[in-house]
N, CA, C and O of each residue as an XYZ file, in Angstrom:
628
protein
N     -57.447    -42.251     63.591
C     -58.667    -42.766     63.794
C     -59.363    -42.233     65.199
O     -58.686    -41.731     66.096
N     -60.634    -42.385     65.273
C     -61.183    -41.761     66.422
C     -61.197    -42.769     67.562
O     -61.039    -42.430     68.735
N     -61.352    -43.770     67.247
C     -61.577    -44.846     68.583
C     -62.964    -45.311     68.458
O     -63.257    -46.425     68.892
N     -63.984    -44.439     67.815
C     -65.290    -44.925     67.872
C     -65.432    -45.590     66.267
O     -64.474    -45.945     65.582
N     -66.752    -45.650     65.902
C     -67.098    -46.099     64.569
C     -66.658    -45.105     63.698
O     -67.012    -43.927     63.739
N     -65.682    -45.731     62.710
C     -65.239    -44.910     61.755
C     -66.071    -44.803     60.290
O     -66.443    -45.831     59.724
N     -66.300    -43.604     59.788
C     -66.917    -43.689     58.387
C     -66.597    -44.559     57.345
O     -65.486    -45.087     57.383
N     -67.281    -44.790     56.509
C     -66.733    -45.622     55.176
C     -67.235    -44.614     54.003
O     -68.314    -44.023     54.021
N     -66.373    -44.539     53.107
C     -66.806    -43.848     51.788
C     -67.190    -44.678     50.939
O     -66.863    -45.863     51.008
N     -67.901    -44.223     50.055
C     -68.503    -45.006     49.072
C     -67.627    -45.809     48.318
O     -68.009    -46.947     48.043
N     -66.478    -45.412     47.917
C     -65.555    -46.236     47.272
C     -64.942    -47.113     48.184
O     -65.029    -48.281     47.803
N     -64.289    -46.952     49.370
C     -64.076    -48.154     50.340
C     -65.206    -49.200     50.547
O     -64.959    -50.403     50.628
N     -66.516    -48.657     50.633
C     -67.594    -49.827     50.833
C     -67.799    -50.660     49.546
O     -68.110    -51.851     49.570
N     -67.591    -49.905     48.371
C     -67.605    -50.878     47.151
C     -66.534    -51.965     47.177
O     -66.770    -53.160     47.001
N     -65.203    -51.376     47.440
C     -64.138    -52.282     47.550
C     -64.313    -53.365     48.400
O     -64.093    -54.508     48.001
N     -64.640    -53.157     49.393
C     -64.991    -53.996     50.644
C     -66.224    -55.136     50.417
O     -66.253    -56.236     50.967
N     -67.093    -54.682     49.606
C     -68.030    -55.326     49.210
C     -67.740    -56.523     48.116
O     -68.227    -57.653     48.141
N     -66.715    -55.922     47.040
C     -66.416    -56.765     46.054
C     -65.185    -57.976     46.626
O     -65.016    -59.094     46.140
N     -64.577    -57.482     47.557
C     -63.644    -58.250     48.027
C     -64.727    -59.466     48.952
O     -64.570    -60.678     48.806
N     -65.699    -58.926     49.797
C     -66.473    -59.762     50.506
C     -67.048    -61.062     49.549
O     -66.925    -62.255     49.828
N     -67.544    -60.628     48.642
C     -68.107    -61.573     47.290
C     -66.751    -62.465     46.870
O     -66.810    -63.693     46.931
N     -65.835    -61.956     46.548
C     -64.613    -62.953     46.282
C     -64.359    -63.857     47.175
O     -64.161    -65.043     46.912
N     -64.344    -63.219     48.604
C     -63.923    -64.288     49.655
C     -65.119    -65.527     49.711
O     -64.923    -66.742     49.727
N     -66.304    -64.855     49.733
C     -67.527    -65.870     50.029
C     -67.359    -66.937     48.912
O     -67.566    -68.098     49.265
N     -66.997    -66.705     47.548
C     -66.852    -67.547     46.507
C     -65.593    -68.494     46.738
O     -65.737    -69.685     46.462
N     -64.486    -68.090     47.179
C     -63.348    -68.738     47.634
C     -63.538    -69.661     48.828
O     -62.903    -70.714     48.886
N     -64.358    -69.315     49.745
C     -64.487    -70.066     50.925
C     -65.714    -71.114     50.432
O     -65.768    -72.114     51.148
N     -66.571    -71.080     49.497
C     -67.457    -72.030     48.987
C     -66.697    -73.155     48.410
O     -66.938    -74.354     48.549
N     -65.681    -72.560     47.696
C     -64.877    -73.715     46.739
C     -63.933    -74.476     47.843
O     -63.686    -75.661     47.618
N     -63.538    -74.034     48.703
C     -62.549    -74.800     49.656
C     -63.678    -75.593     50.436
O     -63.456    -76.796     50.572
N     -64.632    -75.191     50.868
C     -65.476    -76.025     51.509
C     -66.341    -77.136     50.882
O     -66.882    -78.060     51.490
N     -66.378    -76.871     49.484
C     -66.850    -78.154     48.818
C     -65.646    -79.302     48.780
O     -65.939    -80.490     48.910
N     -64.437    -78.916     48.615
C     -63.364    -79.987     48.570
C     -63.266    -80.787     49.910
O     -62.961    -81.978     49.967
N     -63.595    -79.899     51.105
C     -63.678    -80.706     52.277
C     -64.767    -81.497     52.423
O     -64.598    -82.583     52.978
N     -66.112    -81.118     51.955
C     -67.068    -82.059     51.923
C     -66.959    -83.106     50.927
O     -67.410    -84.205     51.250
N     -66.502    -82.988     49.904
C     -66.219    -84.267     48.957
C     -65.129    -85.203     49.424
O     -65.227    -86.430     49.406
N     -63.895    -84.396     49.920
C     -63.080    -85.441     50.490
C     -63.040    -85.827     51.677
O     -62.136    -86.530     52.129
N     -64.053    -85.398     52.343
C     -64.229    -86.027     53.931
C     -64.831    -87.534     53.775
O     -64.860    -88.235     52.764
N     -65.217    -87.764     54.855
C     -66.041    -89.039     55.109
C     -65.212    -89.935     56.063
O     -64.399    -89.405     56.821
N     -65.420    -91.480     56.046
C     -64.827    -92.296     56.925
C     -63.527    -92.742     56.271
O     -62.810    -93.343     57.070
N     -63.074    -92.636     55.192
C     -62.040    -93.156     54.589
C     -60.655    -92.951     55.297
O     -60.437    -91.853     55.808
N     -59.748    -93.896     55.356
C     -58.749    -93.489     56.439
C     -57.388    -93.300     55.106
O     -57.027    -94.156     54.299
N     -56.900    -91.959     55.266
C     -55.976    -91.665     54.101
C     -54.691    -91.556     54.689
O     -54.529    -91.624     55.907
N     -53.716    -91.382     53.827
C     -52.083    -91.330     54.240
C     -52.120    -89.915     54.825
O     -53.044    -89.102     54.808
N     -50.794    -89.812     55.387
C     -50.450    -88.585     56.071
C     -50.372    -87.220     55.077
O     -50.457    -86.160     55.697
N     -50.257    -87.140     53.947
C     -50.361    -86.306     52.978
C     -51.761    -86.042     52.766
O     -52.070    -84.853     52.682
N     -52.746    -86.974     52.654
C     -54.109    -86.551     52.695
C     -54.466    -85.714     53.909
O     -54.982    -84.609     53.742
N     -54.253    -86.117     54.948
C     -54.415    -85.382     56.269
C     -53.844    -84.077     56.314
O     -54.454    -83.118     56.787
N     -52.663    -84.004     55.828
C     -51.931    -82.653     55.696
C     -52.967    -81.856     54.683
O     -53.479    -80.790     55.024
N     -53.173    -82.352     53.664
C     -53.893    -81.564     52.710
C     -55.211    -80.890     53.537
O     -55.396    -79.687     53.724
N     -55.947    -81.850     53.913
C     -57.154    -81.509     54.632
C     -56.954    -80.535     55.769
O     -57.851    -79.720     55.986
N     -55.822    -80.539     56.547
C     -55.633    -79.551     57.466
C     -55.382    -78.304     56.775
O     -55.954    -77.254     57.066
N     -54.709    -78.403     56.058
C     -54.360    -77.096     55.066
C     -55.570    -76.600     54.828
O     -55.728    -75.455     55.252
N     -56.763    -77.243     54.115
C     -57.859    -76.484     53.617
C     -58.696    -76.213     54.864
O     -59.677    -75.493     54.677
N     -58.487    -76.657     56.087
C     -59.463    -76.206     57.221
C     -58.607    -74.914     57.705
O     -59.179    -73.940     58.195
N     -57.331    -74.965     57.554
C     -56.813    -73.645     58.046
C     -57.292    -72.547     57.098
O     -57.839    -71.528     57.521
N     -57.062    -72.794     55.752
C     -57.499    -71.847     54.801
C     -59.052    -71.226     55.135
O     -59.286    -70.018     55.174
N     -59.994    -72.219     55.352
C     -61.319    -71.951     55.726
C     -61.206    -70.848     57.014
O     -61.823    -69.783     57.024
N     -60.569    -71.171     57.778
C     -60.543    -70.369     58.960
C     -59.919    -69.167     58.644
O     -60.319    -68.198     59.290
N     -59.023    -68.965     57.802
C     -58.564    -67.695     57.498
C     -59.505    -66.910     56.917
O     -59.638    -65.730     57.243
N     -60.418    -67.633     55.785
C     -61.283    -67.079     55.024
C     -62.351    -66.481     55.876
O     -62.822    -65.370     55.635
N     -62.715    -67.202     56.841
C     -63.792    -66.808     57.900
C     -63.451    -65.582     58.712
O     -64.217    -64.655     58.975
N     -62.077    -65.727     59.100
C     -61.981    -64.411     59.704
C     -61.809    -63.136     58.903
O     -61.970    -62.042     59.444
N     -61.546    -63.234     57.864
C     -61.413    -61.847     57.040
C     -62.873    -61.622     56.479
O     -63.260    -60.463     56.323
N     -63.830    -62.855     56.121
C     -65.192    -62.255     55.790
C     -65.599    -61.492     57.406
O     -66.118    -60.376     57.428
N     -65.361    -62.075     58.389
C     -66.134    -61.544     59.460
C     -65.585    -60.073     59.876
O     -66.290    -59.211     60.401
N     -64.055    -59.913     59.520
C     -63.549    -58.546     59.865
C     -64.406    -57.491     58.748
O     -64.861    -56.464     59.250
N     -64.622    -57.706     57.340
C     -65.212    -57.262     56.404
C     -66.541    -56.875     56.722
O     -66.954    -55.733     56.521
N     -67.360    -57.973     57.309
C     -68.560    -57.666     57.615
C     -68.619    -56.585     58.840
O     -69.241    -55.523     58.791
N     -67.975    -56.983     59.768
C     -67.896    -55.645     60.788
C     -67.677    -54.513     60.475
O     -68.453    -53.635     60.853
N     -66.541    -54.199     59.681
C     -66.190    -52.855     59.149
C     -67.526    -52.315     58.324
O     -68.168    -51.298     58.584
N     -67.727    -53.101     57.448
C     -69.396    -52.643     56.909
C     -70.288    -51.958     57.751
O     -70.641    -50.781     57.688
N     -70.664    -52.981     58.681
C     -71.550    -52.518     59.764
C     -71.125    -51.329     60.593
O     -71.962    -50.479     60.896
N     -69.863    -51.227     60.975
C     -69.387    -50.056     61.479
C     -69.464    -48.987     60.867
O     -69.839    -47.981     61.469
N     -69.111    -48.941     59.444
C     -69.393    -47.772     58.586
C     -70.708    -47.268     58.374
O     -70.930    -46.120     57.989
N     -71.640    -48.175     58.639
C     -72.947    -47.560     58.412
C     -73.535    -47.296     59.517
O     -74.640    -46.764     59.402
N     -73.102    -47.523     60.694
C     -73.250    -46.675     61.942
C     -72.739    -45.688     62.042
O     -73.501    -44.883     62.579
N     -71.611    -45.191     61.755
C     -70.903    -44.012     61.905
C     -71.359    -42.859     61.238
O     -70.994    -41.728     61.558
N     -72.428    -43.193     59.991
C     -72.830    -42.361     59.240
C     -71.899    -41.522     58.489
O     -70.827    -42.104     58.325
N     -71.942    -40.327     57.965
C     -71.174    -39.557     57.022
C     -69.788    -38.944     57.883
O     -69.897    -38.658     59.076
N     -68.506    -38.782     57.156
C     -67.594    -38.362     57.828
C     -67.916    -36.687     58.125
O     -68.675    -35.876     57.594
N     -67.073    -36.625     59.091
C     -67.060    -35.126     59.677
C     -66.538    -34.375     58.554
O     -65.713    -34.743     57.718
N     -67.242    -33.082     58.677
C     -66.612    -31.998     57.971
C     -65.782    -30.950     58.579
O     -65.235    -29.987     58.042
N     -65.797    -31.346     59.867
C     -64.734    -30.339     60.773
C     -63.422    -30.804     60.974
O     -62.642    -29.977     61.446
N     -63.051    -31.774     60.764
C     -61.837    -32.337     60.802
C     -61.545    -33.694     59.949
O     -62.410    -34.555     59.784
N     -60.348    -33.774     59.477
C     -60.120    -34.916     58.424
C     -60.235    -36.367     59.199
O     -59.781    -36.495     60.336
N     -60.713    -37.174     58.676
C     -60.903    -38.521     58.987
C     -61.151    -39.418     57.962
O     -61.001    -38.993     56.816
N     -61.559    -40.770     58.153
C     -61.700    -41.693     57.147
C     -62.819    -41.275     56.460
O     -63.720    -40.872     57.195
N     -63.089    -41.242     55.009
C     -63.996    -41.009     54.350
C     -64.222    -39.473     54.075
O     -65.212    -39.122     53.434
N     -63.224    -38.464     54.601
C     -63.130    -37.475     54.252
C     -62.845    -36.858     52.631
O     -62.021    -37.452     51.935
N     -63.284    -36.123     52.298
C     -62.709    -35.316     50.841
C     -61.960    -34.176     51.207
O     -62.561    -33.184     51.620
N     -60.652    -34.180     51.106
C     -59.846    -32.962     51.198
C     -59.163    -32.326     50.187
O     -58.301    -32.909     49.530
N     -59.468    -31.206     50.012
C     -58.624    -30.438     49.119
C     -57.408    -29.788     49.838
O     -57.528    -29.064     50.827
N     -56.012    -30.173     49.145
C     -54.923    -29.722     49.970
C     -54.094    -28.729     48.787
O     -54.420    -28.903     47.612
N     -53.285    -27.946     49.028
C     -52.285    -27.113     48.561
C     -50.869    -27.708     49.069
O     -50.418    -27.551     50.204
N     -50.272    -28.399     48.049
C     -48.844    -28.940     48.245
C     -47.832    -27.671     48.118
O     -48.175    -26.550     47.742
N     -46.471    -28.078     48.518
C     -45.707    -27.267     48.677
C     -44.978    -26.504     47.339
O     -44.259    -25.514     47.474
N     -45.263    -27.087     46.118
C     -45.103    -26.637     44.765
C     -46.281    -25.759     44.389
O     -46.276    -25.210     43.287
N     -47.103    -25.622     45.076
C     -48.433    -24.621     45.017
C     -49.617    -25.504     44.038
O     -50.700    -25.034     43.689
N     -49.237    -26.538     43.790
C     -50.591    -27.262     43.167
C     -51.642    -27.708     44.119
O     -51.378    -28.031     45.277
N     -52.476    -27.717     43.767
C     -53.853    -28.239     44.360
C     -54.534    -29.314     43.961
O     -54.665    -29.500     42.751
N     -55.044    -30.144     44.815
C     -55.648    -31.206     44.606
C     -56.558    -31.635     45.623
O     -56.261    -31.509     46.811
N     -58.004    -32.298     45.128
C     -58.778    -32.807     46.126
C     -58.624    -34.602     46.270
O     -58.792    -35.305     45.274
N     -58.293    -35.193     47.607
C     -58.254    -36.476     47.599
C     -59.129    -36.797     48.429
O     -59.876    -35.982     48.968
N     -59.141    -38.166     48.653
C     -60.212    -38.872     49.361
C     -59.528    -39.756     50.255
O     -58.786    -40.617     49.782
N     -59.740    -39.610     51.899
C     -59.070    -40.416     52.771
C     -59.874    -41.806     52.656
O     -61.093    -41.794     52.484
N     -59.211    -42.895     52.747
C     -59.718    -44.033     52.831
C     -59.073    -45.361     53.435
O     -57.938    -45.146     53.859
N     -59.429    -46.444     53.556
C     -58.901    -47.484     54.113
C     -58.179    -48.372     52.880
O     -57.073    -48.895     52.751
N     -59.106    -48.291     52.235
C     -58.356    -49.282     50.849
C     -58.323    -48.346     49.642
O     -59.231    -47.566     49.353
N     -57.195    -48.503     48.976
C     -56.936    -47.828     47.601
C     -57.516    -48.731     46.489
O     -57.239    -49.928     46.407
N     -58.383    -48.046     45.596
C     -58.637    -48.518     44.287
C     -57.498    -48.394     43.183
O     -57.037    -47.272     42.972
N     -57.093    -49.322     42.577
C     -56.118    -49.390     41.625
C     -56.098    -48.212     40.693
O     -55.085    -47.657     40.270
N     -57.270    -47.921     40.443
C     -57.676    -46.825     39.404
C     -58.062    -45.405     39.854
O     -58.380    -44.487     39.098
N     -58.001    -45.368     40.935
C     -58.600    -44.166     41.691
C     -57.559    -43.281     42.235
O     -57.178    -43.423     43.397
N     -57.036    -42.301     41.394
C     -55.519    -41.457     41.646
C     -55.991    -40.508     42.816
O     -55.080    -39.875     43.350
N     -57.175    -40.322     43.264
C     -57.670    -39.425     44.292
C     -57.756    -40.061     45.593
O     -57.991    -39.367     46.583
N     -57.599    -41.236     45.681
C     -57.516    -42.124     47.061
C     -56.428    -41.976     47.535
O     -55.469    -42.217     46.801
N     -56.154    -41.477     49.094
C     -55.087    -41.723     49.725
C     -55.436    -42.476     51.198
O     -56.195    -42.106     52.094
N     -54.814    -43.356     51.123
C     -55.128    -44.438     52.231
C     -54.482    -43.604     53.603
O     -53.654    -42.694     53.663
N     -55.352    -44.441     54.821
C     -54.941    -43.660     55.936
C     -53.596    -44.019     56.535
O     -52.947    -43.353     57.342
N     -53.273    -45.278     55.956
C     -51.743    -45.668     56.652
C     -50.641    -45.191     55.501
O     -49.578    -45.812     55.502
N     -50.809    -44.169     54.552
C     -49.887    -43.731     53.726
C     -49.310    -42.478     54.517
O     -49.954    -42.003     55.452
N     -48.296    -42.042     54.194
C     -47.544    -40.867     54.693
C     -48.385    -39.564     54.728
O     -48.341    -38.793     55.687
N     -49.227    -39.339     53.523
C     -49.887    -38.053     53.749
C     -51.452    -38.139     54.426
O     -52.157    -37.263     54.926
N     -51.649    -39.467     54.230
C     -52.968    -39.872     54.982
C     -52.850    -39.840     56.261
O     -53.790    -39.456     56.956
N     -51.800    -40.195     56.736
C     -51.640    -40.246     58.200
C     -51.263    -38.532     58.640
O     -51.661    -37.952     59.650
N     -50.611    -38.114     57.827
C     -50.367    -36.460     58.384
C     -51.963    -35.783     58.273
O     -52.305    -35.031     59.186
N     -52.711    -36.000     57.399
C     -53.754    -35.357     57.261
C     -54.805    -35.669     58.163
O     -55.716    -34.844     58.228
N     -54.882    -36.824     58.967
C     -55.892    -37.094     59.879
C     -55.809    -36.365     61.018
O     -54.750    -36.227     61.630
N     -57.175    -35.735     61.459
C     -57.333    -35.129     62.678
C     -57.184    -33.574     62.393
O     -57.493    -32.779     63.281
N     -56.743    -33.159     61.243
C     -56.367    -31.820     60.857
C     -57.764    -31.194     60.320
O     -58.681    -31.900     59.901
N     -57.806    -29.820     60.386
C     -58.871    -29.007     59.906
C     -58.421    -27.979     58.889
O     -57.228    -27.718     58.741
N     -59.383    -27.397     58.187
C     -59.010    -26.508     57.191
C     -58.142    -25.581     57.817
O     -58.353    -25.255     58.985
N     -57.007    -25.030     57.052
C     -56.232    -24.088     57.203
C     -54.959    -24.514     57.935
O     -54.036    -23.725     58.135
N     -54.941    -25.976     58.382
C     -53.801    -26.459     59.187
C     -52.684    -26.683     58.012
O     -53.004    -26.672     56.823
N     -51.506    -26.864     58.408
C     -50.515    -27.159     57.388
C     -49.744    -28.628     58.364
O     -49.514    -28.799     59.561
N     -49.560    -29.363     57.279
C     -49.186    -30.851     57.583
C     -47.632    -31.040     57.172
O     -47.132    -30.322     56.306
N     -47.042    -31.846     57.709
C     -45.675    -32.302     57.214
C     -45.653    -33.765     57.095
O     -46.131    -34.407     58.030
N     -45.118    -34.453     55.975
C     -45.022    -36.072     55.860
C     -43.915    -35.891     54.882
O     -43.473    -34.960     54.208
N     -43.595    -37.364     55.103
C     -42.272    -37.613     54.266
C     -42.614    -38.093     53.009
O     -43.688    -38.662     52.812
N     -41.583    -37.861     51.933
C     -41.927    -38.284     50.312
C     -40.404    -39.154     50.343
O     -39.581    -39.228     51.255
N     -40.392    -39.763     48.977
C     -39.023    -40.462     48.676
C     -38.102    -39.226     48.512
O     -36.903    -39.503     48.531
N     -38.408    -37.962     48.359
C     -37.158    -36.894     48.172
C     -37.180    -36.158     49.460
O     -36.718    -35.018     49.487
N     -37.644    -36.671     50.472
C     -37.695    -35.899     51.724
C     -39.220    -35.493     52.249
O     -40.265    -35.717     51.639
N     -39.065    -34.785     53.645
C     -40.042    -34.067     54.236
C     -40.730    -32.951     53.334
O     -40.018    -32.097     52.805
N     -41.804    -32.952     53.193
C     -42.656    -31.661     52.636
C     -43.840    -31.210     53.292
O     -44.098    -31.665     54.406
N     -44.467    -30.518     52.842
C     -45.702    -30.041     53.427
C     -46.774    -29.628     52.648
O     -46.562    -29.201     51.513
N     -48.101    -29.711     53.188
C     -49.415    -29.518     52.502
C     -50.377    -28.590     53.503
O     -50.438    -28.582     54.732
N     -50.993    -27.929     52.656
C     -52.104    -27.232     53.672
C     -53.451    -27.255     53.180
O     -53.873    -26.886     52.084
N     -54.139    -27.811     54.288
C     -55.363    -28.129     54.161
C     -56.510    -27.255     53.852
O     -57.153    -26.761     54.778
N     -56.845    -27.001     52.498
C     -57.830    -25.774     52.054
C     -59.144    -26.084     52.790
O     -59.561    -25.280     53.625
N     -59.779    -27.157     52.530
C     -61.176    -27.377     52.733
C     -61.383    -28.808     52.998
O     -60.489    -29.641     52.848
N     -62.754    -29.126     53.454
C     -62.763    -30.507     53.801
C     -64.347    -30.680     53.267
O     -65.146    -29.744     53.291
N     -64.679    -32.056     52.770
C     -66.061    -32.256     52.497
C     -66.355    -33.862     52.550
O     -65.450    -34.616     52.909
N     -67.607    -34.358     52.194
C     -67.890    -35.751     52.211
C     -67.273    -36.266     50.956
O     -67.464    -35.626     49.922
N     -66.518    -37.407     50.930
C     -65.867    -37.991     49.976
C     -66.973    -38.986     49.248
O     -66.662    -39.427     48.141
N     -68.342    -39.386     49.859
C     -69.215    -40.299     49.304
C     -69.739    -39.509     48.073
O     -70.563    -40.021     47.315
């Protein structure tokens, strides 16, 4: 990653927006239980422990919501991914050691049904970051180290 605002691919943006909607729904559900269960009633220790657990859950949800909102803002500020070197949001065509070629998208989050998505924390994703067309990268696989050549870069949006 560059240390500055990181671009956000359309696929990653959509995944973050879905997660954000789910988190907001879950947060409202937890908040309602606190509002309805609150008041001046004195409960036993189990009731107090349950309420503390729900407050902790609200704090966790609020933190993740703030994180996603920040990432969405950052992605909007960063603009499109660079076509000079591989970064978050890049679309990269690579040739693997077995001579097969494919185009992958470098993203922060993987969509279950998107076989072209390579996350930045995967071995291939980490190896590709910062490289340019013509570079050869080495990364680990379950079968051992292997290489790939960066053929070209484009925008994954």
